[in-house]
VOBA-1610 file (N, C-alpha, C; in pm, whole numbers, padded with zeros to 5 digits, always signed):
BEGIN
Met+02197+17810+02436Met+02218+17877+02308Met+02325+17801+02231Ala+02303+17781+02101Ala+02399+17701+02024Ala+02388+17730+01876Ile+02504+17746+01813Ile+02519+17742+01667Ile+02640+17653+01643Glu+02618+17534+01585Glu+02725+17435+01574Glu+02735+17379+01433His+02858+17354+01390His+02883+17277+01268His+02865+17131+01307Ala+02762+17063+01257Ala+02729+16928+01301Ala+02842+16831+01271Ser+02865+16739+01363Ser+02960+16631+01338Ser+02891+16521+01259Val+02970+16427+01207Val+02918+16324+01118Val+02949+16186+01175Gln+02847+16102+01184Gln+02865+15962+01223Gln+02839+15875+01101Val+02931+15784+01073Val+02926+15702+00953Val+02863+15567+00984Ala+02766+15526+00903Ala+02706+15393+00915Ala+02734+15316+00786Arg+02810+15210+00795Arg+02846+15130+00678Arg+02743+15018+00664Lys+02689+15004+00544Lys+02577+14914+00520Lys+02604+14828+00396Pro+02546+14707+00389Pro+02567+14623+00271Pro+02509+14682+00144Trp+02411+14772+00158Trp+02348+14834+00042Trp+02405+14972+00011Gly+02517+15010+00077Gly+02572+15143+00061Gly+02655+15161-00065Val+02732+15270-00070Val+02810+15305-00189Val+02954+15337-00150Ala+03041+15341-00251Ala+03181+15374-00228Ala+03209+15524-00244Asp+03138+15590-00336Asp+03165+15729-00370Asp+03051+15818-00320Leu+03080+15906-00226Leu+02977+15992-00166Leu+02980+16133-00225His+03065+16157-00325His+03077+16289-00386His+02944+16331-00449Pro+02900+16459-00439Pro+02967+16571-00375Pro+02926+16594-00229Trp+02857+16497-00171Trp+02799+16519-00038Trp+02899+16501+00074Ser+03004+16427+00050Ser+03106+16404+00152Ser+03233+16355+00087Gly+03345+16381+00153Gly+03473+16329+00109Gly+03511+16199+00176Ile+03420+16140+00254Ile+03447+16013+00321Ile+03463+15902+00218Asp+03562+15817+00238Asp+03591+15708+00144Asp+03513+15583+00183Gly+03428+15535+00091Gly+03354+15412+00115Gly+03403+15296+00031Ser+03522+15307-00027Ser+03569+15203-00120Ser+03602+15073-00047Gly+03648+15081+00078Gly+03681+14960+00150Gly+03560+14892+00209Asp+03466+14970+00257Asp+03345+14918+00321Asp+03235+15019+00292Ala+03136+14981+00216Ala+03038+15075+00163Ala+02969+15157+00272Val+02947+15284+00243Val+02878+15374+00336Val+02732+15384+00295Gly+02643+15356+00388Gly+02500+15366+00361Gly+02436+15491+00416Glu+02487+15539+00531Glu+02424+15653+00596Glu+02529+15742+00661Leu+02502+15872+00659Leu+02573+15969+00740Leu+02473+16030+00836Trp+02499+16022+00964Trp+02413+16080+01067Trp+02477+16209+01116Phe+02400+16316+01116Phe+02449+16443+01167Phe+02415+16454+01315Gln+02513+16497+01395Gln+02497+16500+01539Gln+02546+16631+01597Arg+02502+16659+01719Arg+02550+16777+01790Arg+02701+16771+01804Ala+02766+16883+01781Ala+02909+16891+01806Ala+02939+16888+01955Asp+02847+16940+02035Asp+02860+16937+02181Asp+02816+16799+02230Lys+02912+16715+02263Lys+02882+16577+02302Lys+02814+16569+02439Asn+02817+16676+02516Asn+02752+16677+02647Asn+02608+16728+02641Ala+02565+16770+02523Ala+02429+16821+02508Ala+02329+16706+02512Thr+02206+16737+02552Thr+02101+16636+02549Thr+02069+16599+02404Asp+02017+16477+02386Asp+01985+16433+02250Asp+01877+16522+02189Pro+01894+16563+02064Pro+01789+16640+01997Pro+01663+16556+01976Ala+01553+16623+01949Ala+01427+16553+01920Ala+01431+16492+01780Leu+01512+16550+01691Leu+01515+16508+01551Leu+01652+16455+01513Leu+01653+16371+01410Leu+01777+16317+01356Leu+01779+16343+01206Leu+01887+16403+01160Leu+01907+16432+01018Leu+02011+16336+00963Lys+01981+16276+00847Lys+02070+16179+00785Lys+02083+16205+00636Leu+02190+16152+00577Leu+02199+16131+00433Leu+02207+15980+00410Leu+02132+15929+00311Leu+02134+15788+00275Leu+02180+15773+00131Phe+02262+15668+00106Phe+02318+15638-00025Phe+02292+15491-00055Thr+02221+15460-00164Thr+02181+15322-00188Thr+02233+15269-00321Ser+02298+15152-00317Ser+02334+15080-00438Ser+02247+14957-00457Glu+02174+14919-00352Glu+02080+14807-00354Glu+01956+14850-00276Pro+01844+14779-00292Pro+01725+14814-00214Pro+01748+14789-00065Leu+01692+14875+00019Leu+01689+14851+00162Leu+01579+14749+00193Ser+01575+14704+00317Ser+01469+14612+00357Ser+01333+14681+00347Ile+01228+14601+00331Ile+01091+14650+00348Ile+01065+14652+00497Gln+01024+14766+00550Gln+01023+14784+00695Gln+00909+14874+00738Val+00896+14888+00869Val+00794+14975+00927Val+00846+15023+01062His+00803+15142+01103His+00844+15199+01231His+00723+15215+01323Pro+00743+15205+01453Pro+00632+15219+01548Pro+00594+15365+01571Asp+00472+15387+01618Asp+00434+15520+01663Asp+00478+15538+01808Asp+00453+15655+01864Asp+00500+15685+01999Asp+00441+15590+02102Ala+00312+15561+02090Ala+00246+15478+02191Ala+00306+15338+02195Phe+00324+15275+02079Phe+00380+15140+02077Phe+00525+15143+02125Ala+00602+15242+02079Ala+00742+15250+02120Ala+00754+15258+02271Arg+00671+15339+02333Arg+00679+15353+02479Arg+00633+15227+02551Ser+00544+15151+02486Ser+00497+15026+02548Ser+00607+14921+02554Ile+00712+14936+02471Ile+00824+14841+02475Ile+00951+14906+02529Gly+00934+15018+02598Gly+01045+15080+02668Gly+01128+15179+02591Leu+01083+15220+02472Leu+01154+15320+02393Leu+01096+15458+02419Pro+01175+15564+02406Pro+01125+15698+02438Pro+01022+15752+02340Asn+01029+15712+02215Asn+00935+15761+02114Asn+00942+15674+01990Gly+00844+15692+01902Gly+00840+15620+01776Gly+00921+15691+01670Lys+00886+15661+01543Lys+00967+15714+01433Lys+00880+15745+01313Thr+00850+15872+01297Thr+00795+15925+01172Thr+00908+15995+01100Glu+00913+15983+00967Glu+01025+16037+00891Glu+00978+16096+00759Ala+01068+16170+00694Ala+01043+16222+00560Ala+01173+16215+00482Trp+01159+16194+00349Trp+01275+16185+00260Trp+01269+16297+00157Tyr+01383+16358+00132Tyr+01398+16453+00022Tyr+01500+16393-00075Ile+01459+16370-00199Ile+01545+16303-00297Ile+01647+16403-00352Leu+01774+16377-00324Leu+01882+16463-00369Leu+01936+16421-00505Ala+01933+16293-00534Ala+01976+16240-00664Ala+01912+16104-00682Ala+01882+16070-00807Ala+01815+15942-00833Ala+01851+15894-00973Ala+01882+15765-00984Ala+01901+15703-01115Ala+01769+15704-01191Pro+01775+15692-01324Pro+01651+15700-01403Pro+01543+15600-01362Asp+01584+15483-01312Asp+01486+15381-01274Asp+01467+15370-01123Ala+01507+15472-01049Ala+01501+15466-00903Ala+01356+15465-00854Arg+01332+15388-00748Arg+01196+15376-00693Arg+01202+15368-00541Val+01091+15408-00480Val+01068+15383-00338Val+00932+15315-00324Ala+00914+15246-00213Ala+00785+15185-00182Ala+00723+15259-00065Leu+00594+15285-00076Leu+00521+15354+00030Leu+00382+15294+00038Gly+00355+15223+00147Gly+00227+15157+00163Gly+00217+15031+00078Leu+00097+14971+00081Leu+00071+14848+00008Leu-00031+14871-00103Lys-00038+14779-00196Lys-00131+14790-00307Lys-00276+14776-00262Arg-00298+14701-00155Arg-00433+14682-00103Arg-00428+14662+00048Gln-00543+14674+00111Gln-00550+14657+00256Gln-00541+14509+00293Leu-00459+14477+00392Leu-00444+14341+00440Leu-00495+14330+00584Thr-00554+14218+00616Thr-00585+14189+00755Thr-00455+14154+00827Pro-00454+14157+00960Pro-00333+14115+01031Pro-00288+13974+00993Gly-00382+13883+00975Gly-00346+13747+00935Gly-00284+13743+00797Glu-00339+13821+00703Glu-00283+13825+00568Glu-00143+13887+00568Leu-00124+13990+00650Leu+00008+14053+00658Leu+00109+13955+00716Arg+00072+13883+00820Arg+00162+13786+00880Arg+00202+13679+00777Ala+00106+13631+00701Ala+00135+13529+00600Ala+00226+13585+00491Ala+00203+13712+00451Ala+00285+13773+00346Ala+00429+13794+00391Ile+00448+13822+00520Ile+00584+13831+00574Ile+00648+13693+00575Ser+00574+13594+00618Ser+00629+13459+00631Ser+00672+13400+00498Asp+00591+13421+00393Asp+00625+13358+00264Asp+00697+13453+00168Gly+00723+13577+00210Gly+00797+13672+00126Gly+00714+13745+00024Ser+00584+13717+00016Ser+00501+13782-00086Ser+00476+13929-00055Ile+00517+13975+00064Ile+00505+14117+00096Ile+00583+14201-00006Ala+00690+14144-00064Ala+00770+14217-00162Ala+00688+14252-00285Asp+00591+14168-00321Asp+00506+14194-00438Asp+00385+14282-00404Leu+00355+14295-00275Leu+00240+14374-00234Leu+00276+14520-00205Ala+00406+14549-00188Ala+00448+14687-00164Ala+00416+14774-00286Gln+00375+14897-00260Gln+00340+14991-00367Gln+00462+15074-00403Trp+00526+15038-00513Trp+00647+15108-00556Trp+00610+15226-00646Arg+00691+15331-00640Arg+00671+15449-00725Arg+00807+15504-00768Ser+00813+15561-00887Ser+00936+15623-00935Ser+00962+15753-00860Val+01090+15786-00842Val+01126+15912-00778Val+01233+15982-00861Ala+01239+16114-00843Ala+01337+16196-00913Ala+01387+16303-00817Lys+01496+16367-00853Lys+01554+16474-00771Lys+01447+16578-00737Gly+01442+16615-00609Gly+01348+16717-00563Gly+01219+16662-00507Asp+01194+16531-00523Asp+01072+16472-00466Asp+01080+16468-00315Ile+00966+16481-00249Ile+00956+16473-00104Ile+00854+16365-00070Ile+00891+16276+00021Ile+00805+16164+00059Ile+00790+16163+00210Phe+00667+16167+00257Phe+00638+16164+00401Phe+00603+16022+00441Val+00667+15974+00548Val+00650+15835+00593Val+00604+15835+00739Pro+00473+15844+00764Pro+00428+15840+00902Pro+00457+15704+00966Ala+00474+15703+01097Ala+00489+15577+01169Ala+00374+15484+01132Gly+00405+15356+01116Gly+00305+15257+01079Gly+00293+15232+00931Thr+00358+15314+00848Thr+00353+15298+00703Thr+00461+15201+00657Ile+00424+15095+00591Ile+00521+15000+00536Ile+00591+15068+00418His+00725+15058+00415His+00799+15135+00315His+00933+15070+00284Ala+00996+15118+00177Ala+01130+15074+00140Ala+01192+15177+00047Ile+01324+15178+00043Ile+01399+15266-00046Ile+01475+15178-00144Gly+01462+15207-00273Gly+01527+15127-00376Gly+01670+15170-00402Ala+01732+15107-00500Ala+01871+15133-00537Ala+01882+15263-00617Gly+02006+15318-00619Gly+02037+15433-00704Gly+01984+15564-00654Ile+01976+15582-00522Ile+01917+15702-00464Ile+02012+15763-00362Val+02020+15896-00362Val+02077+15972-00251Val+01963+16056-00195Leu+01940+16046-00066Leu+01831+16124-00007Leu+01872+16178+00128Ala+01807+16288+00165Ala+01816+16342+00300Ala+01693+16295+00376Glu+01716+16251+00498Glu+01606+16202+00582Glu+01602+16284+00710Ile+01483+16331+00745Ile+01461+16389+00877Ile+01361+16301+00948Gln+01386+16275+01077Gln+01304+16177+01149Gln+01303+16210+01297Gln+01206+16154+01367Gln+01215+16151+01511Gln+01342+16077+01550His+01402+16119+01661His+01530+16061+01701His+01506+15922+01759Ser+01508+15822+01672Ser+01482+15683+01710Ser+01540+15593+01603Asp+01582+15474+01643Asp+01627+15374+01545Asp+01538+15250+01552Ala+01412+15268+01591Ala+01319+15156+01603Ala+01268+15117+01465Thr+01316+15003+01415Thr+01282+14955+01281Thr+01246+14808+01288Phe+01134+14773+01225Phe+01091+14634+01218Phe+01093+14590+01072Arg+01173+14488+01040Arg+01189+14441+00903Arg+01083+14337+00869Leu+01027+14350+00746Leu+00930+14254+00695Leu+00989+14165+00584Phe+01090+14218+00513Phe+01151+14148+00400Phe+01289+14207+00378Asp+01391+14120+00354Asp+01528+14173+00349Asp+01609+14118+00232Tyr+01547+14076+00126Tyr+01617+14037+00003Tyr+01726+13933+00027Gly+01700+13838+00117Gly+01792+13729+00139Gly+01919+13763+00213Arg+01921+13875+00285Arg+02044+13915+00355Arg+02064+13840+00487Gln+01973+13756+00524Gln+01986+13673+00644Gln+01983+13753+00773Arg+01928+13873+00770Arg+01908+13946+00895Arg+01771+13911+00952Gln+01756+13935+01079Gln+01632+13899+01147Gln+01514+13979+01094Leu+01400+13911+01073Leu+01274+13978+01047Leu+01199+13993+01179His+01105+14086+01183His+01035+14119+01309His+00885+14106+01286Glu+00842+13984+01260Glu+00705+13958+01217Glu+00602+14006+01318Asp+00618+13970+01445Asp+00517+14005+01545Asp+00504+14156+01560Ser+00617+14223+01576Ser+00614+14369+01595Ser+00564+14440+01470Ala+00605+14393+01352Ala+00561+14456+01227Ala+00409+14446+01212Val+00353+14330+01243Val+00208+14313+01234Val+00138+14405+01336Ala+00197+14419+01454Ala+00135+14499+01559Ala+00130+14648+01524Val+00231+14699+01454Val+00238+14844+01434Val+00194+14890+01295Ser+00180+14798+01200Ser+00159+14839+01061Ser+00017+14884+01033Asp+00007+14992+00957Asp-00117+15030+00890Asp-00109+14962+00753Ala-00155+14838+00745Ala-00124+14749+00633Ala-00216+14773+00514Gly-00200+14890+00453Gly-00281+14924+00337Gly-00214+15033+00257Pro-00285+15091+00160Pro-00228+15200+00081Pro-00189+15319+00168Ala-00086+15390+00125Ala-00040+15508+00199Ala-00143+15620+00191Arg-00148+15701+00291Arg-00236+15817+00290Arg-00189+15919+00187Val-00282+15997+00135Val-00248+16102+00039Val-00168+16210+00111Gln-00058+16249+00051Gln+00032+16347+00111Gln-00001+16488+00061Ala-00007+16583+00153Ala-00027+16723+00115Ala+00092+16774+00037Gly+00068+16865-00057Gly+00176+16919-00139Gly+00253+17029-00068Pro+00366+17069-00124Pro+00445+17179-00067Pro+00364+17309-00063Arg+00402+17395+00032Arg+00331+17523+00049Arg+00433+17636+00056Arg+00420+17733-00033Arg+00512+17847-00035Arg+00481+17937+00084Leu+00582+17962+00168Leu+00566+18050+00283Leu+00607+18192+00251Thr+00722+18207+00183Thr+00772+18336+00136Thr+00842+18310+00004Thr+00899+18413-00055Thr+00973+18392-00179Thr+01095+18303-00157Ala+01144+18297-00033Ala+01264+18219-00005Ala+01236+18086+00061Arg+01114+18064+00111Arg+01087+17947+00194Arg+00967+17869+00142Thr+00982+17737+00137Thr+00873+17647+00099Thr+00861+17539+00205Ala+00742+17526+00263Ala+00716+17419+00359Ala+00688+17291+00281Leu+00774+17193+00296Leu+00759+17065+00227Leu+00671+16969+00306Ile+00694+16963+00437Ile+00618+16878+00528Ile+00592+16956+00655Ala+00469+16954+00703Ala+00436+17011+00834Ala+00357+16905+00909Ser+00419+16844+01008Ser+00358+16735+01084Ser+00371+16765+01233Pro+00300+16690+01317Pro+00316+16713+01461Pro+00459+16694+01510His+00536+16610+01441His+00670+16578+01489His+00777+16672+01434Phe+00761+16720+01313Phe+00862+16810+01256Phe+00803+16887+01139Val+00869+16999+01110Val+00846+17076+00988Val+00973+17066+00905Leu+00957+17040+00776Leu+01070+17037+00683Leu+01046+17142+00576Glu+01143+17232+00562Glu+01135+17339+00461Glu+01252+17328+00365Arg+01232+17385+00245Arg+01343+17414+00156Arg+01357+17565+00152Ile+01481+17613+00164Ile+01506+17756+00151Ile+01596+17779+00030Asp+01568+17884-00044Asp+01644+17922-00163Asp+01677+18069-00151Leu+01804+18099-00124Leu+01848+18236-00096Leu+01934+18287-00211Pro+01907+18408-00259Pro+01980+18459-00375Pro+02125+18493-00345Ala+02203+18502-00451Ala+02346+18529-00440Ala+02373+18657-00364Asn+02475+18653-00278Asn+02528+18770-00208Asn+02425+18840-00120Ser+02325+18768-00076Ser+02223+18828+00011Ser+02255+18802+00158Gly+02194+18882+00246Gly+02214+18869+00389Gly+02084+18839+00460Trp+02089+18752+00559Trp+01972+18707+00631Trp+02004+18690+00778Val+01899+18679+00859Val+01914+18645+01000Val+01832+18519+01027Leu+01896+18419+01086Leu+01828+18297+01129Leu+01787+18313+01275Asn+01656+18296+01302Asn+01604+18303+01438Asn+01564+18162+01481Ala+01657+18091+01542Ala+01633+17952+01581Ala+01583+17949+01725Thr+01454+17969+01741Thr+01399+17970+01877Thr+01394+17831+01937Arg+01393+17728+01853Arg+01395+17590+01900Arg+01494+17512+01813Glu+01513+17387+01847Glu+01605+17301+01772Glu+01584+17316+01621Thr+01692+17346+01550Thr+01684+17369+01405Thr+01805+17307+01337Trp+01779+17231+01231Trp+01884+17172+01150Trp+01881+17233+01010Ile+01998+17265+00956Ile+02011+17317+00820Ile+02108+17226+00745Leu+02064+17172+00631Leu+02150+17092+00544Leu+02171+17167+00414Met+02296+17192+00380Met+02327+17261+00256Met+02315+17164+00139Ile+02234+17200+00039Ile+02220+17113-00078Ile+02268+17179-00207Glu+02284+17311-00208Glu+02341+17381-00323Glu+02409+17507-00272Gly+02519+17546-00338Gly+02581+17674-00311Gly+02664+17677-00184His+02678+17798-00130His+02765+17821-00014His+02708+17936+00066Ala+02728+17928+00198Ala+02689+18039+00286Ala+02772+18033+00413Thr+02786+18147+00477Thr+02843+18153+00611Thr+02728+18173+00709Ile+02714+18081+00802Ile+02606+18086+00901Ile+02671+18110+01036Gly+02652+18231+01090Gly+02731+18269+01207Gly+02877+18271+01167Ser+02959+18193+01236Ser+03101+18183+01200Ser+03132+18058+01119Ile+03027+17983+01078Ile+03046+17853+01012Ile+03039+17869+00861Ser+03142+17826+00793Ser+03144+17824+00647Ser+03085+17692+00601Ala+02972+17696+00529Ala+02897+17575+00496Ala+02880+17561+00346Ser+02914+17443+00295Ser+02898+17409+00154Ser+02815+17282+00142Val+02799+17236+00020Val+02714+17119-00008Val+02754+17001+00082Gly+02654+16944+00149Gly+02676+16830+00237Gly+02701+16865+00381Asp+02723+16993+00411Asp+02743+17035+00550Asp+02609+17054+00619Ala+02608+17032+00749Ala+02488+17056+00829Ala+02523+17146+00947Val+02428+17229+00984Val+02443+17322+01096Val+02328+17300+01193Phe+02360+17296+01320Phe+02258+17286+01426Phe+02251+17418+01500Ala+02128+17465+01525Ala+02108+17588+01601Ala+01992+17568+01697Glu+02001+17632+01813Glu+01892+17623+01909Glu+01899+17743+02003Ala+01783+17809+02022Ala+01773+17925+02113Ala+01882+18028+02083Asp+01898+18058+01954Asp+02006+18147+01914Asp+01970+18217+01784Arg+02045+18322+01754Arg+02033+18395+01627Arg+02166+18392+01557Ala+02163+18391+01424Ala+02287+18390+01347Ala+02267+18464+01217Asp+02367+18543+01179Asp+02366+18605+01047Asp+02400+18500+00942Ile+02334+18508+00826Ile+02365+18423+00712Ile+02412+18511+00598Glu+02533+18487+00551Glu+02587+18558+00436Glu+02596+18458+00321Val+02520+18483+00215Val+02510+18388+00104Val+02619+18417+00002Gly+02678+18311-00051Gly+02786+18325-00146Gly+02741+18368-00284Pro+02835+18389-00377Pro+02804+18443-00510Pro+02725+18347-00598Ala+02716+18220-00561Ala+02635+18124-00639Ala+02498+18101-00577Gly+02465+18178-00473Gly+02339+18155-00404Gly+02349+18035-00311Met+02237+18000-00251Met+02236+17890-00155Met+02098+17828-00149Ser+02092+17694-00146Ser+01968+17622-00118Ser+01996+17524-00005Gly+01897+17507+00080Gly+01914+17417+00193Gly+01782+17360+00239Leu+01791+17254+00315Leu+01677+17198+00385Leu+01686+17240+00530Val+01573+17280+00585Val+01567+17324+00725Val+01460+17243+00795Ala+01494+17187+00911Ala+01399+17106+00987Ala+01398+17148+01132Tyr+01280+17143+01192Tyr+01264+17178+01333Tyr+01135+17114+01383Pro+01115+17103+01515Pro+00994+17038+01566Pro+00867+17107+01520Gly+00761+17026+01495Gly+00632+17077+01449Gly+00547+17124+01565Pro+00419+17156+01533Pro+00350+17115+01411Pro+00346+17220+01299Asp+00376+17346+01331Asp+00352+17453+01234Asp+00481+17524+01196Pro+00490+17577+01074Pro+00607+17655+01035Pro+00626+17777+01125Thr+00751+17807+01155Thr+00787+17924+01234Thr+00809+18041+01138Met+00716+18135+01135Met+00723+18241+01034Met+00839+18337+01056Ser+00888+18348+01181Ser+01000+18439+01209Ser+01136+18373+01192Leu+01139+18252+01138Leu+01264+18175+01129Leu+01372+18248+01052Leu+01336+18312+00942Leu+01434+18369+00849Leu+01391+18509+00809Glu+01481+18604+00828Glu+01452+18743+00792Glu+01564+18797+00705Glu+01527+18862+00594Glu+01628+18922+00508Glu+01671+19054+00568Thr+01802+19080+00568Thr+01854+19204+00624Thr+01848+19320+00527Gly+01834+19288+00397Gly+01834+19394+00297Gly+01973+19432+00253Glu+02074+19369+00313Glu+02213+19398+00276Glu+02262+19301+00171Arg+02345+19347+00083Arg+02408+19262-00017Arg+02557+19251+00015Met+02606+19129+00017Met+02745+19105+00054Met+02837+19154-00058Thr+02947+19215-00018Thr+03044+19261-00117Thr+03166+19171-00124Lys+03185+19090-00019Lys+03300+18998-00023Lys+03257+18866-00083Ser+03349+18795-00140Ser+03319+18666-00200Ser+03330+18557-00094Ala+03228+18474-00089Ala+03236+18356-00003Ala+03294+18242-00085Gly+03345+18140-00015Gly+03401+18025-00085Gly+03295+17952-00164Thr+03335+17882-00265Thr+03238+17813-00351Thr+03267+17665-00364Ser+03348+17611-00274Ser+03381+17469-00284Ser+03256+17384-00271Ala+03239+17286-00359Ala+03119+17203-00360Ala+03124+17093-00256Thr+03243+17062-00206Thr+03254+16958-00104Thr+03380+16984-00026Arg+03399+16911+00085Arg+03520+16928+00161Arg+03561+16793+00217Ala+03690+16777+00238Ala+03735+16654+00302Ala+03690+16656+00447Pro+03649+16541+00501Pro+03604+16538+00639Pro+03719+16561+00735Lys+03693+16635+00844Lys+03793+16651+00948Lys+03789+16528+01038Pro+03904+16476+01077Pro+03906+16351+01153Pro+03820+16356+01277Gln+03815+16472+01348Gln+03740+16478+01471Gln+03589+16482+01448Glu+03547+16498+01323Glu+03406+16507+01294Glu+03343+16373+01259Ile+03425+16268+01244Ile+03375+16143+01190Ile+03380+16035+01299Val+03268+15969+01319Val+03259+15856+01410Val+03194+15741+01335Glu+03248+15622+01349Glu+03188+15506+01283Glu+03069+15458+01363Ala+02952+15446+01296Ala+02831+15398+01362Ala+02831+15247+01366Gln+02755+15191+01460Gln+02735+15047+01464Gln+02653+15005+01343Thr+02683+14894+01281Thr+02608+14843+01167Thr+02527+14721+01204
//
C-alpha cells in the first residue's frame, strides 16, 4: 500500500531549457534541464511498470524510434517502450514528428539514415496546448523546439537514434531498421469522456492516460487498485496527506486516498497500466470543502527530492 509524493530526477540535455517555471523551481541556467523524471519516494520499492516525465525543449530532439517488447527482450531488456505525450505548453510554431511521409523498405530506411534524408521524410505536425499524441513502439518520431510536455511511457530508456542534428552522438542504424514501422503513423483514436470529471485520452495495452477536471472545493476518493500516477497541471489539491500544486506528482498503489480540491479547482493527468479504464478509480464524496487549500502555482524543490540523472 502506498501514497507518495514522487521524487524528482533531473536530466540535463543539450536541447533543454533554463527556466522550468511554473512546473518546477529547479534552476537550469547553468546547465539546461531537458527532463524531469518522477520516481517512487520509497527507494526500496520495486520499479514501477510506468515512467512519468516532464520534457522541456529549446531545440529539436533526435529523430528516434523505440523497440517493442519482443525486440527489447531479444537484446536482454525487460520490455520495450510505448509512450504518449500531453502538450502542456507550445510556442506558436511548435511541431512534433510522428511517422514518415511514405512507406520505406528496410533498404530505403537504411539509406535515409546514412545520408540524413530521414530528416526530410519525417511527418511533422503542429501542436498546441492540450494535444495528446500516442507513440506506439516502432513509430519513428521526434519532438521539436518550444514545447513543454508530459510523457507517460513503459519504464524503459531503450532509444535508437536515426538523426541527431549534428550533435555527434551515436546513431543506431541497425537497431532502428530492425524495429521501425517505417511508414505513416497509424490513426489515433480520439479522447473518450468517461464521466463529467474524467476523460480517457489514451487506452492501450501498456497504459491508460486520463485527464481529470475536479471542481473547486469538492471532495473525492481515489481508489488506486494498481500502480497510479497523478500529475498536477492546474490548481491545487490535497491527496491523502500530500499538498499538491502545479508540477507535483503523486504515486499511489493498492491504496485509497481522500482528495480535497482547492478553491481554484484542479486538473491533472492520471496514468495506470492498461488496457482499459478503471471505472472505480475516482468517486465524488458529495462533500464540499469549507477550508481553503493553498493556491501556490509552483514550489521550490526540496533538496532530498532531486537527483541528477545521467546524460
